[in-house]
C-alpha positions as a Markdown table, in Angstrom:
| # | Residue | x | y | z |
|---|---|---|---|---|
| 1 | Met | -89.9 | 13.9 | -74.6 |
| 2 | Glu | -88.4 | 15.4 | -77.7 |
| 3 | Leu | -86.7 | 18.8 | -77.7 |
| 4 | Asp | -89.3 | 20.2 | -80.0 |
| 5 | Asp | -92.1 | 19.0 | -77.7 |
| 6 | Leu | -90.3 | 20.6 | -74.8 |
| 7 | Lys | -89.9 | 23.9 | -76.8 |
| 8 | Ser | -93.6 | 24.0 | -77.8 |
| 9 | Asp | -94.7 | 23.3 | -74.3 |
| 10 | Trp | -92.4 | 26.1 | -73.0 |
| 11 | Asn | -93.8 | 28.5 | -75.5 |
| 12 | Thr | -97.5 | 27.7 | -74.4 |
| 13 | Ile | -96.8 | 28.8 | -70.8 |
| 14 | Glu | -98.2 | 32.1 | -70.2 |
| 15 | Pro | -96.1 | 34.3 | -67.9 |
| 16 | Ile | -97.6 | 35.3 | -64.5 |
| 17 | Ser | -97.9 | 39.1 | -64.6 |
| 18 | Lys | -97.1 | 40.7 | -61.3 |
| 19 | Ser | -98.3 | 44.2 | -60.7 |
| 20 | Asp | -96.2 | 46.9 | -59.1 |
| 21 | Glu | -98.4 | 46.7 | -56.0 |
| 22 | Ser | -97.9 | 43.0 | -55.6 |
| 23 | Leu | -94.1 | 43.2 | -56.0 |
| 24 | Leu | -94.0 | 46.1 | -53.5 |
| 25 | Leu | -96.1 | 43.9 | -51.1 |
| 26 | Met | -93.6 | 41.0 | -51.5 |
| 27 | Leu | -90.8 | 43.3 | -50.5 |
| 28 | Lys | -92.4 | 44.1 | -47.3 |
| 29 | Glu | -91.0 | 42.1 | -44.3 |
| 30 | Asn | -94.4 | 40.4 | -43.4 |
| 31 | Lys | -94.9 | 39.2 | -47.0 |
| 32 | His | -91.3 | 38.3 | -47.9 |
| 33 | Pro | -91.3 | 34.4 | -48.5 |
| 34 | Val | -87.7 | 33.9 | -47.3 |
| 35 | Leu | -88.2 | 36.1 | -44.2 |
| 36 | Lys | -91.5 | 34.3 | -43.4 |
| 37 | Ser | -89.9 | 30.9 | -43.4 |
| 38 | Ile | -87.0 | 32.1 | -41.3 |
| 39 | Arg | -89.6 | 33.5 | -38.7 |
| 40 | Ile | -91.4 | 30.2 | -38.7 |
| 41 | Gln | -88.0 | 28.4 | -38.2 |
| 42 | Ile | -87.2 | 30.8 | -35.4 |
| 43 | Arg | -90.4 | 30.3 | -33.6 |
| 44 | Ile | -90.1 | 26.5 | -33.8 |
| 45 | Glu | -86.5 | 26.5 | -32.5 |
| 46 | Val | -87.3 | 28.9 | -29.6 |
| 47 | Thr | -90.2 | 26.7 | -28.6 |
| 48 | Ala | -88.2 | 23.5 | -28.8 |
| 49 | Trp | -85.2 | 25.0 | -27.0 |
| 50 | Ser | -87.3 | 26.5 | -24.4 |
| 51 | Leu | -89.0 | 23.2 | -23.6 |
| 52 | Phe | -85.6 | 21.6 | -23.5 |
| 53 | Leu | -84.4 | 24.2 | -21.0 |
| 54 | Ile | -87.5 | 23.9 | -18.9 |
| 55 | Gly | -86.9 | 20.2 | -18.6 |
| 56 | Tyr | -83.2 | 19.5 | -18.6 |
| 57 | Tyr | -82.6 | 20.6 | -15.0 |
| 58 | Ser | -84.6 | 17.6 | -13.7 |
| 59 | Met | -84.6 | 15.2 | -16.6 |
| 60 | Phe | -80.8 | 15.3 | -17.2 |
| 61 | Asp | -79.7 | 15.9 | -13.7 |
| 62 | Gly | -78.9 | 19.5 | -14.0 |
| 63 | Val | -79.4 | 19.9 | -10.3 |
| 64 | Glu | -76.4 | 17.7 | -9.5 |
| 65 | Lys | -74.1 | 19.7 | -11.8 |
| 66 | Pro | -72.4 | 23.0 | -10.9 |
| 67 | Leu | -73.8 | 26.3 | -11.9 |
| 68 | Trp | -71.1 | 27.0 | -14.5 |
| 69 | Val | -71.9 | 23.8 | -16.3 |
| 70 | Asn | -75.6 | 24.7 | -16.3 |
| 71 | Leu | -74.9 | 28.2 | -17.6 |
| 72 | Thr | -72.6 | 26.7 | -20.3 |
| 73 | Leu | -75.5 | 24.5 | -21.5 |
| 74 | Ile | -77.9 | 27.5 | -21.4 |
| 75 | Leu | -75.4 | 29.5 | -23.5 |
| 76 | Ala | -74.8 | 26.6 | -25.9 |
| 77 | Val | -78.5 | 26.2 | -26.5 |
| 78 | Ala | -78.8 | 30.0 | -27.0 |
| 79 | Met | -76.3 | 29.9 | -29.8 |
| 80 | Pro | -78.5 | 28.3 | -32.4 |
| 81 | Ile | -81.2 | 30.9 | -31.5 |
| 82 | Phe | -78.8 | 33.8 | -31.9 |
| 83 | His | -77.7 | 32.2 | -35.2 |
| 84 | Ser | -81.2 | 32.2 | -36.5 |
| 85 | Leu | -81.9 | 35.8 | -35.4 |
| 86 | Tyr | -78.7 | 36.9 | -37.1 |
| 87 | Gly | -79.7 | 35.1 | -40.2 |
| 88 | Tyr | -83.1 | 36.8 | -40.1 |
| 89 | Tyr | -81.4 | 40.2 | -39.6 |
| 90 | Tyr | -79.0 | 39.3 | -42.3 |
| 91 | Asn | -81.7 | 38.5 | -44.9 |
| 92 | Lys | -83.8 | 41.4 | -43.8 |
| 93 | Tyr | -81.2 | 44.0 | -44.7 |
| 94 | Leu | -79.3 | 42.6 | -47.6 |
| 95 | Thr | -78.1 | 45.8 | -49.3 |
| 96 | Asp | -78.8 | 49.6 | -49.3 |
| 97 | Asp | -76.5 | 50.4 | -52.2 |
| 98 | Ser | -77.8 | 51.1 | -55.8 |
| 99 | Asn | -74.4 | 50.1 | -57.4 |
| 100 | Ile | -74.5 | 46.3 | -58.0 |
| 101 | Lys | -70.7 | 45.8 | -57.5 |
| 102 | Asp | -70.7 | 47.8 | -54.2 |
| 103 | Ala | -73.8 | 45.8 | -53.1 |
| 104 | Leu | -72.1 | 42.5 | -53.9 |
| 105 | Asp | -68.9 | 43.6 | -52.1 |
| 106 | Gln | -71.0 | 44.4 | -49.0 |
| 107 | Leu | -72.8 | 41.1 | -49.4 |
| 108 | Tyr | -69.6 | 39.2 | -49.6 |
| 109 | Asn | -68.2 | 40.9 | -46.4 |
| 110 | Arg | -71.3 | 40.3 | -44.5 |
| 111 | Leu | -71.6 | 36.8 | -45.7 |
| 112 | Lys | -68.0 | 36.1 | -44.5 |
| 113 | Lys | -69.0 | 37.2 | -41.0 |
| 114 | Phe | -72.2 | 35.2 | -41.1 |
| 115 | Ala | -70.1 | 32.1 | -42.2 |
| 116 | Leu | -67.7 | 32.5 | -39.3 |
| 117 | Phe | -70.6 | 33.1 | -36.9 |
| 118 | Ser | -72.3 | 30.0 | -38.2 |
| 119 | Ile | -69.2 | 27.8 | -37.7 |
| 120 | Ile | -68.4 | 29.3 | -34.2 |
| 121 | Ser | -72.1 | 29.0 | -33.1 |
| 122 | Arg | -72.1 | 25.3 | -34.2 |
| 123 | Leu | -68.8 | 24.5 | -32.4 |
| 124 | Gly | -70.0 | 26.3 | -29.2 |
| 125 | Phe | -73.3 | 24.4 | -29.3 |
| 126 | Ile | -71.7 | 21.0 | -29.6 |
| 127 | Tyr | -69.0 | 21.9 | -27.0 |
| 128 | Gly | -71.7 | 23.1 | -24.6 |
| 129 | Leu | -73.8 | 19.9 | -25.0 |
| 130 | Leu | -70.7 | 17.6 | -24.6 |
| 131 | Leu | -69.5 | 19.5 | -21.6 |
| 132 | Phe | -72.9 | 19.1 | -19.9 |
| 133 | Phe | -73.6 | 15.5 | -20.8 |
| 134 | Thr | -70.0 | 14.4 | -20.1 |
| 135 | Tyr | -69.4 | 16.3 | -16.9 |
| 136 | Ala | -68.7 | 14.1 | -13.9 |
| 137 | Ile | -68.7 | 10.9 | -15.8 |
| 138 | His | -66.3 | 8.3 | -15.0 |
| 139 | Phe | -64.7 | 7.3 | -18.3 |
| 140 | Thr | -63.9 | 3.8 | -19.3 |
| 141 | Thr | -62.3 | 2.6 | -22.4 |
| 142 | Thr | -65.6 | 2.2 | -24.2 |
| 143 | Lys | -66.8 | 5.6 | -23.2 |
| 144 | Tyr | -63.5 | 7.1 | -24.5 |
| 145 | Ile | -64.0 | 5.3 | -27.8 |
| 146 | Leu | -67.5 | 6.6 | -28.0 |
| 147 | Leu | -66.4 | 10.1 | -27.3 |
| 148 | Gly | -63.7 | 9.8 | -29.9 |
| 149 | Phe | -66.3 | 8.7 | -32.4 |
| 150 | Ile | -68.5 | 11.7 | -31.6 |
| 151 | Ala | -65.4 | 14.0 | -31.9 |
| 152 | Val | -64.8 | 12.4 | -35.4 |
| 153 | Val | -68.4 | 12.9 | -36.5 |
| 154 | Val | -68.5 | 16.5 | -35.2 |
| 155 | Ser | -65.2 | 17.3 | -37.0 |
| 156 | Val | -66.5 | 15.9 | -40.1 |
| 157 | Gln | -69.6 | 18.0 | -39.8 |
| 158 | Leu | -67.7 | 21.1 | -39.1 |
| 159 | Phe | -65.4 | 20.5 | -42.0 |
| 160 | Val | -68.4 | 20.0 | -44.3 |
| 161 | Leu | -70.0 | 23.2 | -43.0 |
| 162 | Tyr | -66.7 | 25.0 | -43.7 |
| 163 | Cys | -66.5 | 23.6 | -47.2 |
| 164 | Val | -70.2 | 24.7 | -47.9 |
| 165 | Trp | -69.4 | 28.2 | -46.8 |
| 166 | Ala | -66.1 | 28.4 | -48.6 |
| 167 | Lys | -67.9 | 27.3 | -51.8 |
| 168 | Arg | -70.6 | 29.9 | -51.4 |
| 169 | Leu | -68.0 | 32.6 | -50.7 |
| 170 | Ser | -66.0 | 31.7 | -53.7 |
| 171 | Ile | -69.0 | 31.7 | -56.0 |
| 172 | Leu | -69.8 | 35.2 | -54.8 |
| 173 | Lys | -66.2 | 36.3 | -55.1 |
| 174 | Asn | -66.0 | 35.1 | -58.6 |
| 175 | Leu | -69.3 | 36.9 | -59.4 |
| 176 | Ile | -67.7 | 40.1 | -57.9 |
| 177 | Lys | -64.7 | 39.7 | -60.1 |
| 178 | Ser | -66.7 | 39.1 | -63.3 |
| 179 | Phe | -68.3 | 42.5 | -62.5 |
| 180 | Ser | -64.9 | 44.1 | -62.1 |
| 181 | Thr | -63.9 | 43.0 | -65.7 |
| 182 | Tyr | -66.8 | 44.8 | -67.2 |
| 183 | Lys | -65.8 | 48.3 | -66.1 |
């Protein structure tokens, strides 16, 4: 497709007009598309993890493990749920400032906390699962190699998660700096 064809196709598209009422309706919590998708994700996660917690005690020999190991698993499974709830709260109340630079500063600080919580919750989740499933196992060389492989995979995942958050934060920081130069 030539550039002129693309331009003419672009010019023939009629913009979708949104009334003030429809825009205000989209800003409400129940109609906001991002919040709606987060609520759906939370419902699915809570249902799945609840089913896991209902069945783990008998299916994965939780009855044979000490109470503290079972509690560690329960806390580890609760971490992704808390992460989703915090993400919902984070997206629900993005800003309350009218000044865009102050709003971006506030967003940056909140996003740093959310990034840290995201990494810590992932680490806690993985630690809890590994503790539960490796407790009271007699380790052989093969099992140590497998555990080492899992540790490498988890380390790579955590490093990638850190890099993703660092990139997001640096983009936002650069945006804030660009607003500072226009004063």
